[in-house]
N, C-alpha and C positions, 0 to 999 in steps of 0.2 A: 626452443624450450630449454630452460636452464636445467642444470643437473639437480638431482634430488638432494644433494648435500648442502645446497645453498640455503641461507637463512634470510637473504635480502628479498624484500617484497615490494613490488609495484602494486599498490592497492587502488582498486576502482570501485566506487560506490554509486549505485543507480539512484534515480529519482524514485519517489514513492510515498510522499506525504509522511504521516506518523510512523509508517513501517520502517522508515529510515533510522529511527532510534535504535533499531536492532544493530546498527553499526557500532554503537558504543560498546556493547558486550562483545561484539566480534573483534574489534580492535584490541580490547583487553585480553581476549583469548589468544590472539596472535602474539602479543607481547609476552604474555605469561609463558608461552611455549618457546620463547627465545628468538622469535622472528623479528627481524629488523626492518621496519617500514621505511623504505628509502625514497618513496615518492607516492603521491596520492592525487587522484583525479575524481571529480564527482559532478553530478548534475542535480540541481534542485536541493532536496534534503541531503543528498550525498555531498554536495559542495559545502553545505553548512557543517555537518559532522566532520568531514574530511579537513575542512579549513580550520576548525577549532582544534583538531588534533595536531595539524601541522604547526599551529601557533603554540603548541605546548600547554593548552588550556583545557584539555578534555575533562580533567577532574573537577575544575571549577564550574565548567558548563554542566557537568553531570549533577553536581550538588544542587545547582539552581533548578535544573530541569526536573529532577526527581521530586522536588518539593512543589511542583506545579500541580495544583488541583483544579477542579472545574471552575471554582469561583475565581481563582487567579488567572486561569485561562481566559475567561470571559472579559477580564479587565484588559487583556492584551488585544482584543478584537476592536480595532479602531474603525468602526463602520463608516462608510462614506455614502453620500447621496449622489455620487457620480453615476452616470449611466454606463461608464466604462469598466468599473470594478466595484467589488463589494467592500474591500478594506484598503486602507492606505498602506498598511504594512510597516509603519514607522514605529509603533509601540513595541512590537515584538523584537525588532532589530535593536532598538534602544535598550530594551530589557536585557538582551544577550550581551550587549556591549558594556553593561554595568558590571558584568562578571568576566568578560573576555575583552580585554583592551584591543582596539584596532591596531593593525600593523600593516606594513607594506609587504606585499606578496614576495617581492624579490629579497626581502630580509628574512624570510622563513628558513628554518634549518634544513628543510627538504623541499624539493621541487613540488609545486602544487598548481593544479589547473582547475578552474571552475568553468563549466560550459553553460552558455546561455544561447538564446535564439533571437536573431534580428526579426522583429515583428513584421517588417515590410519586405525585406529581401528573402526571408526564409532561411538564411544561412546560419550555421552554427558559429558562434564566436567564443574564443577561448581567452580567459583572463589569466595571463602569466605574470602580470605586474600590476602595480597600482594598489589602492587600499583593499584590504581583504574583505571588508564588509560591503564595499561597493560591488565586488564580484559576487559575493554571496547573495546580496539583495537582488541583483539582476538575475541570478540563476534560479532563485526560488519564486519568481514572479509568475505564479500560476495564472493563466488567462482567466478572466472574469472574476477571479478571487482577489488578487493583489494588483495594486497600481503598477503599470509597466514602468520601467526605469529608463529615463532619458540619459544618454551618455554621448556627449558631443552631438553629432548629427544623427545618431542611431537611437533606436528604441528597442529595449530588450524585454523579453518575457522568458518564461521557464525553459531551462535547457533541455528538459525531457522531451520537448516537442520534436527535436531533431537528433538528439544524441542521449537517449535515456540511460544508456549504460556505456560510458565513453572509454571502452577498453583500448581503443586505438589512439587515445589522446594522452595517456599517462607517460611520464618520462621513464625511460629504461636505462639501466647502467651496464647492460651486456651480460650480467651474471645473476640477475634477479629472477624470481618467479612472478608470474602474473596472477594475482589473486583478486577475484571479483565477487561482489555480493549484490545480487539482483533480487529486489523485492517486488517484482512485477510478473511472476510466473503464474500459470494457471494449469489446471488439469482438465483438458477438454472432455476426455472420456468420462471422468467422474461426474462432471457437471451435467453432461448430456444424459447420463444414467439417472441422475438425481431429478432432472426436469421431466424425464419420461415417467418416473415413478409418481411425481406430482400430478402429471397429466392423467395417468391411469387412475390414480386415486380420485381425481375430480370426476372422471367419467363414471366411475363406480358410484360416487355420491349422487350424481345426477340421475343415474339409473334407479337408485334406491328411492329418491324423491318421486320420480315418475311412477314407479310401481306402487308406492304408498298412496299417492293421490288417485291413481286409477282404482285401487282397491276401495278407497273411501267413497269414491264416486259410484262404484258398483253397488256398495251397500246402500247408499242414498237412493239409488234408482230401483232397488229390489222391492217390488210391491208385495211380495209374499211375506215380508217381515213386518212385524208390528213396530210401533215407534220405540218401545222399550228395547226390543231386540236390535233395532238399528243403533240405538245409543250404545248398547253393550258391545256390539260388533265394532263400531267406530272406536270405542275406548280401547278394546283389545288390540285393534290394528295400530292405533297410535302408540300404545305402550310398546308393542313389538318393534315398531319403527325407531322409537327413541332409544331403545336398548341397543339396536344395531348402530345408530349414530354415535352413541357414547363410546361404544367399543371401537369404532372406526377412528374417532377423534383422539382417543387416548393411546392408540398404537402408533409407533413411529414408522415413518416411511422407510428410512434407512438409519443405521446407527449414528452416522456423522454426516451432516450436510456440508458439502464443499463450499457452499456460498449461501447467503441469505437471499431468498427470493422475496422481494418487497410486495406486500399486499397492495400498497398504494404507490405505484410508480409515478414519479413526478418529474418536472423539468430538471431539477437539480440532480436527481439520482441518475437520470438518463445521460445528462451531460458529463457527470463525474465518471460514470462507468465507461462512456465512450472514450474519455481521456485515458482511463486506465487500460483499455484495450489497445489504444494506439501505443502507449508506453510499453505494454507487453510485446507487441509486434516488433517495435524498433529494437528493444532489448534482446529479443530472440535472434534477430538478424545480426546484431553486433556480436553476440556470443558465438554464432556460427562463423563469423568472419575472423575473429581474433582468438578464439579457443583458449580461455584462461587455464592455467595449470591447476588452480583450485577454484571451484565455483560453488559458492553458497547461495541458496535461493530461499525465498519466502513467497507464499501465495499472495497475489494482489487482493484476495478476498479476506485476508487475515485482519487487517485494520485499515481504516481509511476515513472514517467519519471525524468531524472536528473534535468531538469529545475524546477521541483516542489520543489526541496530543497530550492529554493528562495521564496517559498510561505508559509513560516513557520507561519507568523502571521495569515493568512487566515485559514490555517489548524488547528492551535491552537484554534481559535475561534469556529471552527466546533466541535473540541473535547470537548470544554466546554459545548456546547449545547447538545451533545450526552450524556455526563456524567450527565448533569442536568436531562435529560429525564429518564435515567436509575435510578438515585437516587429518582426522583419523584415516579417512579413505585415501588421501594423498600420501600420507606417511607410510601406509601399508602397501603402497605401490599399486593401488587400485584406481587412482585418479585418471 
């Protein structure tokens, strides 16, 4: 571990879809505090933001990205009829290249590495040279979402599959600090508590329905009551039940839900969350192995849907605050 007085930073950015736009604010926070980013490594979205920064084009990229609304986002989705992937991924790369010129990785002012995955061997592959956007395109190739990238005899998909948080792959200069931003964390205890509350609430709801139906059926079978008495009794019972239901529906289970539990779980949501869980597990292992000096984190449940790619400015500002808090802790000697 480097001394606390160093300002050189080896920066590592994880995969994580639109949550990776948090890296923009995080980088700006580092620079504003006088830290000198001397190398950068990233997987998937981390390779994109890290590569744009290494090319000196973060401001131009940010201006373009923050102007992206839902309509403009939809125009970048070049849907495909292929059975192998949903989108070609060419439109978004071309759009970024219109504001960030392509360069050779070996010509960048700081060492940069983008991590991708060989689809057939399962190996991690590092891009240390060649065209920047060839490396980025390979690293962001989310399986089932983007078209895999053919490079010589190899086929590449998203780097997050094998090295979500490539802390051990960034170049070091011997006196830098290792700073990482992982946007794939989760709070298992909080989520478990949340799900238990939902289950308990559902059980109570089922019990209320059962009791109400039983009471109504008892009234219907009661031969000692006249027809008018039965109608009145059923009306009173129904009104009482509805009041309890309204009170139940308008009361929150817990103040803040750690995740959104989907009412209609589908193929895509299960596949997407499974991928996120794998990313979380790999990133957690890499963090334990390489122990960064400064670790900034964001929950994998924060952002993730396709429309969230149009929320870059909001996500970036969250990233700035998260990095600021992590640096405060480090600079106070609590890291």
